[in-house]
matplotlib code that plots the C-alpha trace (Angstrom):
import matplotlib.pyplot as plt

x = [-6.6, -9.4, -9.0, -11.0, -8.8, -5.7, -7.2, -8.2, -4.7, -3.2, -5.5, -4.8, -0.7, -1.1, -3.2, -0.6, 1.7, 1.6, -1.0, 1.1, 2.8, -0.4, -1.6, 1.4, 0.5, -3.0, -1.8, 0.4, -2.6, -4.2, -1.2, -1.0, 2.6, 5.5, 8.9, 11.6, 10.7, 7.0, 7.6, 9.6, 7.1, 4.1, 6.3, 7.1, 3.5, 2.1, 5.2, 6.2, 9.7, 9.9, 12.8, 12.0, 14.9, 12.3, 9.6, 10.8, 12.1, 8.8, 6.8, 4.0, 5.8, 6.3, 8.8, 7.4, 9.4, 8.2, 11.4, 11.5, 10.8, 13.4, 17.0, 17.2, 14.0, 13.7, 12.6, 9.0, 7.1, 3.5, 1.6, 0.7, -2.8, -4.8, -3.5, -4.1, -7.7, -8.2, -6.9, -8.8, -12.0, -12.0, -11.2, -13.8, -16.3, -15.0, -13.0, -13.5, -11.7, -8.3, -8.6, -9.5, -6.3, -4.3, -5.8, -4.5, -1.0, -0.9, -2.2, 0.4, 3.2, 2.1, 1.0, 3.6, 3.1, 1.1, 3.2, 5.4, 3.8, 6.1, 5.6, 8.0, 5.8, 2.4, 1.3, 1.8, -0.8, -3.2, -2.4, -2.9, -6.5, -7.2, -6.5, -8.1, -11.5, -11.5, -11.5, -12.5, -14.0, -15.0, -11.0, -10.8, -12.8, -11.2, -7.4, -9.1, -10.2, -7.0, -4.9, -6.8, -7.0, -2.8, -2.6, -4.7, -2.8, 0.5, -0.8, -1.3, -4.9, -4.4, -3.2, -6.3, -8.5, -6.6, -7.0, -10.6, -11.3, -9.3, -11.9, -15.1, -15.0, -15.0, -17.6, -21.2, -23.7, -24.2, -20.5, -19.5, -20.5, -17.4, -14.7, -17.1, -17.0, -13.2, -12.7, -15.0, -13.0, -9.5, -10.7, -11.8, -8.6, -6.4, -7.6, -9.2, -9.2, -11.3, -13.9, -17.0, -20.5, -21.4, -18.6, -20.1, -23.7, -22.4, -20.5, -23.4, -25.7, -23.1, -22.9, -26.7, -26.9, -24.1, -24.6, -22.7, -19.0, -17.7, -14.2, -12.4, -10.7, -13.9, -15.4, -12.9, -13.3, -17.0, -16.6, -14.1, -16.3, -19.2, -17.0, -15.8, -19.4, -20.1, -17.0, -17.4, -21.0, -21.8, -18.5, -16.6, -13.3, -11.7, -13.6, -11.8, -13.4, -11.7, -8.4, -8.7, -9.3, -6.6, -4.1, -5.2, -2.0, -2.3, -2.9, -5.0, -7.0, -9.1, -12.8, -14.8, -14.6, -11.0, -10.8, -8.4, -10.4, -8.8, -8.3, -10.9, -8.6, -7.4, -11.3, -12.0, -9.6, -11.1, -14.2, -13.2, -11.6, -14.6, -17.6, -20.4, -19.4, -20.5, -23.1, -25.8, -28.4, -28.2, -31.0, -31.0, -34.2, -34.7, -37.6, -37.9, -38.7, -38.8, -37.9, -34.1, -33.5, -33.9, -33.7, -31.6, -31.7, -29.1, -30.1, -27.8, -28.5, -25.1, -24.3, -21.4, -21.0, -19.8, -18.9, -20.9, -21.6, -20.7, -18.1, -16.9, -18.7, -18.3, -21.7, -21.2, -18.7, -18.3, -16.3, -12.6, -11.6, -14.7, -13.3, -14.8, -18.3, -17.9, -18.3, -22.0, -23.7, -25.7, -26.9, -29.6, -30.4, -33.8, -34.4, -34.3, -31.8, -28.6, -25.6, -22.0, -19.8, -16.2, -15.4, -12.7, -9.8, -10.7, -11.2, -7.8, -6.3, -8.0, -7.0, -3.4, -3.1, -4.6, -2.2, 0.9, -0.3, -0.3, 3.2, 4.5, 2.8, 5.0, 8.7, 10.2, 13.7, 16.1, 15.1, 16.2, 14.3, 11.4, 9.0, 9.9, 9.8, 6.2, 5.2, 6.7, 5.0, 1.7, 2.1, 2.7, -0.7, -2.5, -5.7, -3.8, -3.3, -5.8, -7.0, -4.3, -1.5, -2.9, -3.5, 0.1, 1.5, -0.8, 0.3, 3.9, 3.2, 1.6, 4.9, 7.4, 9.2, 10.1, 6.1, 4.9, 3.1, 0.0, -0.1, 0.4, -2.8, -4.6, -3.6, -5.0, -8.2, -8.5, -8.2, -11.1, -13.5, -13.9, -15.2, -18.3, -17.6, -20.3, -20.2, -23.3, -24.6, -24.3, -25.5, -24.5, -27.6, -29.4, -28.6, -28.4, -30.0, -28.5, -29.7, -28.4, -29.6, -28.3, -29.7, -28.6, -29.3, -31.4, -32.7, -36.0, -37.1, -40.8, -41.7, -45.0, -48.2, -48.0, -44.7, -41.1, -37.9, -35.7, -32.3, -30.4, -27.2, -26.4, -23.0, -23.2, -20.6, -21.4, -19.9, -22.8, -26.3, -28.0, -31.6, -33.1, -36.4, -38.2, -41.0, -43.6, -43.7, -47.6, -49.7, -47.6, -47.2, -44.2, -44.2, -42.4, -39.1, -36.5, -33.6, -29.8, -26.4, -23.9, -26.2, -29.2, -32.3, -34.5, -37.9, -38.6, -42.4, -44.5, -48.1, -48.5, -50.2, -49.5, -48.1, -46.0, -42.2, -41.2, -38.2, -35.4, -32.2, -29.1, -27.0, -23.8, -20.3, -16.8, -15.8, -17.7, -19.7, -21.5, -24.8, -27.2, -30.8, -33.5, -37.2, -40.0, -43.2, -46.4, -49.3, -52.3, -55.1, -57.2, -54.8, -55.5, -59.2, -59.4, -57.9, -60.1, -63.1, -62.1, -61.5, -65.1, -66.5, -64.7, -66.2, -69.7, -69.6, -68.5, -71.6, -73.9, -72.5, -72.9, -76.8, -77.5, -76.4, -79.3, -81.7, -80.7, -77.3, -78.0, -77.7, -74.4, -72.3, -73.8, -74.0, -70.5, -69.0, -70.5, -69.3, -65.7, -65.7, -66.5, -63.6, -61.4, -62.0, -61.7, -58.1, -57.0, -58.3, -56.2, -52.9, -52.1, -49.5, -45.8, -43.6, -40.2, -37.9, -38.6, -41.1, -43.0, -42.3, -46.3, -46.2, -43.3, -44.4, -48.2, -46.7, -48.0, -51.4, -51.9, -51.0, -53.6, -56.2, -55.2, -55.8, -59.0, -60.3, -59.0, -60.8, -63.9, -64.0, -63.3, -66.0, -68.4, -67.3, -67.0, -70.9, -70.2, -68.8, -71.8, -70.1, -71.7, -68.4, -66.1, -68.2, -68.6, -64.6, -64.2, -66.7, -65.3, -61.8, -62.3, -64.4, -61.5, -58.9, -60.8, -61.5, -57.7, -56.8, -58.9, -57.3, -54.0, -54.4, -56.0, -53.5, -50.6, -52.2, -52.2, -48.5, -47.2, -47.6, -44.9, -41.4, -39.7, -41.7, -40.4, -36.9, -36.4]
y = [82.6, 81.3, 78.4, 75.9, 76.7, 76.2, 72.9, 71.5, 72.1, 70.6, 67.4, 67.5, 67.2, 64.3, 62.4, 62.7, 60.6, 56.8, 55.0, 53.7, 57.1, 59.2, 56.8, 57.8, 61.3, 60.4, 58.7, 61.6, 63.9, 62.6, 64.1, 67.7, 67.4, 64.6, 64.0, 61.6, 58.7, 59.0, 59.3, 56.1, 54.1, 55.2, 54.2, 50.8, 50.0, 50.8, 49.2, 52.6, 53.1, 56.9, 58.4, 60.8, 63.3, 62.8, 63.9, 67.1, 68.2, 67.8, 70.8, 69.3, 70.0, 72.8, 73.0, 74.1, 77.3, 77.3, 76.9, 73.4, 73.2, 70.5, 71.1, 67.8, 67.2, 66.1, 68.9, 68.9, 69.0, 69.2, 69.2, 72.3, 73.4, 73.5, 69.9, 68.7, 69.6, 68.8, 65.2, 64.4, 65.9, 64.0, 60.6, 61.0, 61.6, 59.1, 56.5, 56.1, 52.9, 54.2, 57.1, 54.5, 52.8, 56.0, 56.7, 53.1, 53.4, 56.5, 55.0, 52.5, 54.7, 56.6, 53.7, 53.2, 51.5, 53.0, 51.6, 52.9, 56.6, 58.2, 61.6, 63.4, 62.0, 62.7, 64.0, 60.7, 59.2, 61.7, 61.4, 57.6, 58.3, 60.8, 58.4, 55.5, 57.4, 58.1, 54.5, 52.3, 54.5, 51.5, 51.0, 54.7, 54.8, 51.8, 53.1, 56.7, 55.5, 53.6, 56.6, 58.8, 56.5, 56.6, 60.3, 61.3, 59.2, 60.3, 63.9, 65.1, 66.1, 68.3, 65.4, 63.4, 66.6, 67.0, 63.3, 63.6, 66.3, 64.6, 62.1, 64.0, 65.3, 61.6, 60.1, 59.6, 61.2, 58.0, 57.6, 61.2, 61.0, 58.8, 61.6, 64.4, 62.9, 62.5, 66.1, 67.3, 65.4, 66.7, 70.1, 69.8, 68.1, 70.7, 73.6, 72.0, 75.4, 77.2, 74.6, 76.3, 75.1, 74.8, 72.2, 70.1, 70.2, 69.2, 66.3, 65.2, 65.2, 63.2, 60.6, 60.5, 59.6, 57.4, 53.9, 51.0, 51.3, 48.7, 47.9, 48.6, 51.8, 53.7, 52.2, 53.8, 57.2, 57.1, 56.5, 59.5, 61.6, 60.7, 61.0, 64.4, 65.8, 64.6, 66.0, 69.4, 69.8, 68.1, 67.0, 69.5, 67.3, 64.8, 61.3, 58.0, 56.6, 59.6, 58.9, 55.2, 56.0, 58.6, 56.7, 52.9, 51.6, 52.6, 49.4, 50.8, 54.0, 55.4, 55.8, 58.7, 56.7, 56.3, 52.6, 51.1, 49.6, 47.7, 49.1, 47.7, 44.9, 43.6, 43.7, 41.4, 39.1, 38.8, 38.1, 35.8, 33.4, 33.7, 34.4, 33.7, 36.9, 38.9, 36.4, 35.8, 33.8, 32.0, 30.8, 28.7, 28.4, 26.0, 25.9, 23.3, 24.8, 21.3, 17.6, 18.6, 22.3, 23.9, 27.7, 28.6, 31.8, 32.2, 35.0, 36.3, 38.7, 40.6, 42.1, 44.6, 45.3, 48.9, 49.5, 52.3, 54.1, 52.3, 49.4, 46.1, 43.7, 39.7, 39.0, 35.3, 32.5, 30.1, 26.9, 27.2, 27.9, 29.4, 32.8, 33.0, 32.9, 36.2, 38.0, 36.3, 37.0, 40.1, 40.2, 42.5, 44.2, 42.8, 41.9, 45.3, 47.4, 46.1, 45.7, 46.4, 43.0, 43.0, 41.0, 38.3, 40.9, 43.1, 40.4, 39.0, 42.2, 43.0, 39.7, 39.6, 43.3, 42.0, 39.4, 41.4, 43.7, 41.0, 40.1, 43.4, 44.2, 41.6, 41.6, 40.4, 39.0, 40.7, 42.0, 38.7, 36.4, 34.4, 36.4, 39.7, 38.0, 37.0, 40.4, 42.0, 39.7, 40.1, 43.9, 43.2, 41.4, 43.8, 43.5, 41.0, 38.7, 36.2, 33.7, 30.9, 33.4, 34.2, 30.8, 29.8, 32.7, 31.7, 28.2, 29.4, 31.6, 28.4, 26.4, 29.0, 28.7, 32.3, 33.1, 32.8, 29.8, 31.6, 33.6, 30.5, 28.8, 32.1, 32.1, 28.5, 29.5, 32.1, 29.5, 27.7, 29.9, 32.3, 35.5, 37.3, 41.0, 43.4, 47.3, 48.0, 51.2, 49.4, 50.9, 49.8, 47.7, 47.0, 44.2, 44.1, 41.3, 40.3, 37.8, 36.1, 33.3, 30.9, 27.9, 24.5, 20.9, 18.5, 14.6, 13.5, 9.5, 8.6, 6.1, 4.3, 6.0, 9.9, 9.9, 11.4, 11.6, 14.8, 14.7, 17.9, 19.0, 21.8, 23.4, 24.8, 26.3, 24.4, 26.6, 29.3, 28.8, 27.5, 27.2, 25.1, 26.3, 24.3, 25.5, 22.9, 22.7, 23.5, 20.7, 18.5, 18.0, 16.7, 13.2, 13.5, 15.2, 15.5, 12.9, 14.4, 12.9, 14.5, 16.7, 16.5, 18.4, 19.8, 21.0, 24.5, 24.4, 21.2, 22.5, 24.8, 25.2, 23.1, 25.9, 27.8, 26.9, 23.8, 25.1, 23.0, 23.9, 22.1, 20.7, 22.9, 21.4, 22.3, 23.5, 23.6, 20.3, 19.3, 17.7, 15.6, 16.2, 13.8, 15.6, 13.0, 14.6, 13.2, 14.6, 16.1, 13.9, 15.4, 13.8, 10.4, 10.9, 12.1, 8.8, 6.8, 8.8, 8.0, 4.3, 4.5, 5.9, 3.2, 0.6, 2.0, 1.9, -1.5, -2.7, -0.7, -2.4, -5.7, -4.7, -3.7, -6.5, -8.3, -5.5, -3.5, -3.9, -1.1, 1.3, 0.4, 2.0, 5.3, 5.5, 4.4, 6.5, 9.7, 8.5, 7.6, 10.9, 12.5, 10.7, 11.8, 15.3, 15.0, 13.4, 16.0, 19.1, 17.5, 17.1, 20.7, 21.8, 21.1, 24.2, 24.2, 24.9, 21.7, 19.4, 20.6, 18.4, 17.5, 16.5, 14.2, 12.7, 12.1, 10.2, 6.8, 8.3, 9.7, 6.3, 4.7, 7.2, 6.9, 3.0, 3.4, 5.8, 2.9, 0.2, 2.1, 2.8, -1.0, -1.7, 0.2, -0.6, -4.5, -5.0, -3.8, -7.2, -9.1, -11.3, -11.8, -13.6, -11.1, -8.2, -9.8, -10.6, -6.9, -5.4, -7.9, -6.7, -3.2, -3.6, -5.5, -3.1, -0.1, -2.3, -3.2, 0.5, 1.8, -0.6, 0.2, 3.8, 3.8, 1.9, 4.2, 7.3, 5.8, 4.5, 7.6, 9.6, 7.3, 8.6, 5.5, 3.8, 6.4, 6.7, 3.0]
z = [-54.9, -52.5, -50.1, -52.3, -55.5, -53.1, -51.8, -55.3, -56.3, -53.5, -54.1, -57.7, -56.8, -54.6, -57.1, -59.6, -57.4, -57.3, -55.4, -52.5, -52.2, -51.9, -49.4, -47.3, -47.3, -46.8, -43.5, -42.4, -42.5, -39.5, -37.5, -36.5, -36.0, -36.6, -36.8, -38.7, -36.2, -37.0, -40.6, -40.6, -38.8, -40.8, -44.0, -42.3, -41.4, -45.1, -47.0, -48.7, -49.3, -48.6, -46.3, -43.6, -45.8, -48.8, -46.7, -44.8, -48.3, -49.9, -51.1, -49.0, -45.8, -43.6, -40.7, -37.0, -36.4, -32.5, -30.2, -28.7, -25.0, -24.9, -26.5, -27.5, -28.9, -32.6, -35.1, -36.0, -39.3, -40.7, -43.7, -45.2, -43.4, -46.4, -48.0, -44.6, -44.1, -47.6, -47.3, -44.1, -45.3, -48.6, -46.7, -44.0, -46.8, -49.6, -47.9, -44.0, -44.2, -45.2, -42.6, -39.7, -40.7, -40.7, -36.9, -36.1, -37.3, -35.5, -32.1, -32.3, -32.6, -29.8, -27.6, -24.2, -21.2, -18.1, -15.4, -14.8, -15.9, -18.5, -16.9, -19.4, -22.4, -21.3, -24.5, -26.2, -24.1, -25.1, -28.5, -28.6, -26.9, -29.6, -32.3, -30.8, -30.4, -33.9, -35.1, -32.0, -29.4, -27.3, -26.9, -26.6, -23.4, -21.8, -22.5, -21.4, -18.2, -17.5, -18.3, -16.1, -13.2, -13.1, -14.0, -11.0, -8.5, -9.9, -9.5, -13.1, -13.6, -16.1, -18.4, -17.4, -18.4, -21.9, -22.7, -21.9, -24.2, -26.9, -27.2, -27.1, -30.5, -31.9, -29.7, -30.1, -27.2, -25.8, -25.1, -23.5, -20.0, -19.0, -20.6, -19.3, -15.7, -16.1, -17.0, -14.5, -11.5, -13.1, -13.0, -9.2, -8.2, -10.2, -8.0, -4.9, -3.1, -6.0, -7.0, -8.6, -7.4, -11.2, -11.6, -8.7, -10.0, -13.6, -12.3, -10.0, -12.8, -14.9, -12.3, -12.0, -16.0, -16.2, -16.3, -14.4, -15.6, -17.8, -16.2, -12.9, -13.7, -14.9, -11.8, -9.5, -11.3, -10.9, -7.2, -6.8, -8.3, -5.9, -3.0, -4.2, -5.1, -1.2, 0.4, -1.5, -0.6, 2.7, 4.6, 6.3, 6.3, 4.1, 3.7, 4.3, 0.8, -0.8, 0.7, -0.3, -4.0, -4.5, -2.8, -3.4, -2.3, 1.6, 3.4, 6.1, 6.6, 9.8, 9.6, 11.3, 14.6, 14.5, 14.1, 11.2, 8.1, 5.6, 1.9, -0.6, -1.9, 1.4, 2.6, -0.5, 0.6, 3.7, 2.6, 0.2, 2.8, 5.1, 2.4, 5.4, 7.2, 3.7, 2.2, 4.7, 2.8, -0.6, -2.3, -5.4, -7.2, -9.8, -12.6, -14.6, -18.1, -20.3, -19.9, -20.7, -19.5, -16.2, -15.4, -12.3, -10.5, -7.5, -5.0, -2.4, 0.6, 1.6, 4.8, 4.2, 8.0, 8.9, 5.2, 3.5, 0.3, -3.1, -2.5, -3.8, -2.3, -2.5, -3.8, -4.6, -5.0, -7.9, -8.2, -8.3, -12.0, -13.3, -14.1, -17.6, -16.1, -14.4, -17.9, -18.5, -15.1, -15.7, -12.2, -10.9, -7.3, -6.0, -9.3, -11.2, -11.1, -13.1, -10.9, -12.3, -11.7, -12.0, -15.1, -15.4, -16.3, -13.5, -10.7, -11.5, -11.2, -7.9, -6.2, -7.5, -6.0, -2.8, -2.4, -3.5, -0.7, 1.7, 0.6, 0.9, 4.3, 6.3, 6.6, 3.2, 2.2, -0.2, -3.4, -5.1, -3.1, -4.7, -2.7, -4.1, -7.5, -6.9, -5.6, -8.9, -11.3, -9.4, -9.8, -13.4, -14.3, -16.5, -18.9, -21.1, -18.3, -17.5, -14.9, -15.5, -14.6, -11.6, -10.6, -11.4, -9.3, -6.5, -6.6, -6.4, -3.3, -1.7, -2.2, -1.5, 2.1, 2.0, 2.4, 6.1, 7.1, 7.9, 4.6, 2.7, 4.1, 3.3, -0.2, 0.0, 1.2, -1.7, -4.2, -3.1, -5.0, -7.9, -6.5, -8.0, -7.0, -7.4, -7.2, -4.8, -2.7, 0.8, 4.4, 7.9, 9.1, 5.8, 3.8, -0.1, -2.4, -5.9, -8.4, -11.5, -13.6, -16.0, -18.2, -17.3, -18.6, -16.9, -17.5, -17.1, -17.3, -17.1, -14.1, -14.2, -15.8, -15.4, -13.0, -13.9, -12.1, -13.2, -12.0, -12.2, -10.5, -8.2, -7.8, -4.1, -1.6, 1.4, 3.9, 3.1, 4.4, 1.1, 0.3, -2.2, -4.1, -6.5, -8.6, -9.5, -13.2, -14.5, -14.5, -12.2, -8.4, -6.2, -5.3, -1.9, -0.7, -3.2, -2.8, -3.0, -3.4, -0.9, 1.2, 3.2, 2.4, 5.3, 4.2, 5.3, 4.9, 4.5, 3.9, 1.0, -2.2, -4.8, -6.8, -4.4, -4.5, -2.5, 0.0, 1.4, 3.7, 2.5, 5.3, 5.5, 5.1, 3.8, 0.3, -2.9, -3.5, -6.9, -5.6, -7.8, -6.9, -8.0, -8.2, -8.2, -9.8, -11.0, -12.9, -11.1, -10.4, -13.2, -15.8, -14.4, -14.0, -17.9, -18.9, -16.7, -18.3, -21.7, -20.7, -19.2, -22.5, -24.3, -22.2, -22.7, -26.5, -26.2, -24.1, -26.3, -29.5, -27.7, -26.6, -30.3, -31.7, -30.2, -30.9, -34.2, -35.7, -37.9, -35.3, -33.9, -36.5, -36.6, -32.5, -31.9, -34.7, -33.0, -29.6, -30.8, -32.5, -29.2, -27.4, -30.3, -29.7, -25.9, -26.4, -28.9, -26.7, -23.9, -25.4, -26.4, -28.7, -27.9, -28.0, -30.6, -27.9, -25.9, -24.2, -21.2, -18.5, -18.0, -21.7, -21.3, -18.2, -20.1, -22.9, -21.6, -20.6, -24.2, -25.7, -23.5, -24.4, -28.0, -27.7, -26.2, -29.1, -31.7, -29.7, -29.6, -33.3, -34.2, -31.8, -33.7, -37.2, -36.6, -37.2, -40.8, -41.8, -40.8, -38.6, -35.2, -33.3, -34.8, -33.7, -30.4, -30.1, -31.1, -28.6, -25.7, -26.4, -26.2, -23.0, -21.5, -22.4, -20.9, -17.8, -17.6, -17.9, -15.2, -12.8, -14.1, -14.0, -10.5, -9.2, -10.7, -9.2, -5.8, -6.0, -7.8, -4.4, -3.1, -4.0, -2.9, -5.8, -8.3, -7.1, -7.1]

ax = plt.figure().add_subplot(projection="3d")
ax.plot(x, y, z, "-o")
ax.set_aspect("equal")
plt.show()
């Protein structure tokens, strides 16, 4: 009897069972081996009343005959290979949703905490990652990175390699570089005295093609891989960065010059208490995209001091409590290459770990003290914890008398900001530059004819050197220096083209301030000239109409209509289209000038059409009114253009 006929008979036997019971056997098919506990878990998850005894007695099941490594290990069973293969193949082809559900139930059963690492049950971690990869690959990669990180630190590179291999068959090609990097790193650490050159070349190629890691554990593994490639190809002795990564709990290490240096978490806390040591310059660029929206771009120049290589660097500071913004920054290095920034969860863990090391470094009270409890709780913050949990613990640490006063002050300094931590390549003596942008609201109010005052709010860490760059909107010029509440703006350059950004240094201070800035703009002189020209044409038409009333009134409508049409076309060509996403600032500021142009056109048309009613007094009154409107308009526009250059008049 062939394998195909055996598979068909096995499937037919399962199909004759009730639907719920058949679904139970399908769920068991994703397991290579199972025991009574796993059978009970699967039956409970599916709501099927099947006992382990009924399963082990079924003709579908065979017992593992291999001797158990642990005498206390429960007996293991498996579906007959033909049935298991046939069931999984049919589910994958016809019912992939059911197959994913089976893998989810299996992953839930094998899940266990990473800290502390259950070294006697490493196989369950690997099985969990294998099942995760079959129904949610993105979760599998995060779990793989976390497990591999912990396993390598605990000295189990083989387990990390097996976990990486377990994910590869179920992953798309784009998701495979991280498991392959982990496998190569584990292979090197498993036998560091017998590293093959081909392994190093493969690892170096994988690191070059791998994008920025998505979480802290993956970042550490990538950094470790780079250090391993450098160490085994260039350095004759161990590198400090490698030591810090393989043993991250060390408080200090020694750099090649023999100088003690802080670990990455403690270095980050040092930078966060005095951010000006790392962030040498901070530029806030504002582009006024419309009357209600502005585009902010923040650029920071970083100096990492003597640190070298790919490091966690404090790239910027946000106001306290803005942790959720860390997941949406998407910065780039020098406006081109994307940069990996730690998200909310990873940043919370880094800060918590650093504070815990601060508490553990100095002399502590007994194990039952509040300080010891704080240290333990900080160590238990994981991916499911949030910024509120960290803030609560830091508040308690500031108020606990068992913590030294200088440590309480230092923790208070940490809570002033939300840190933006980037993974960048730094080199001694060379600065890095990071940029990120976001959209924000602003308000614009018209002042006079062709003037507008834009009010926007900036959030600035005043202890850093801040520079404000304002890009003039198209068709408008800045009417004097900006006015700011709570800070003084010092012009950097006063003579520059109208299209160049206006630059101002912001007076320093303490803490983070939310500052309102008022920007006075006016339309370009050409816009005022256009209105005067239109008013002049209207006045000319009115005068011609008055003269033709005496000479030949029949020519008035013809000539006037032609000139009025010319004025209308000029108005239409200057207005332009208004985009759907918002009103440009020059359109918003020129609303009153456009209304005047429209009024002139209407007055000119009335002056030329009034003679049609054969009433000389009406024609004289209409033409005279149109002339006076144009004259008054010319005077108003010329005066407004003169006063709009004085910002005090606009801001008052």
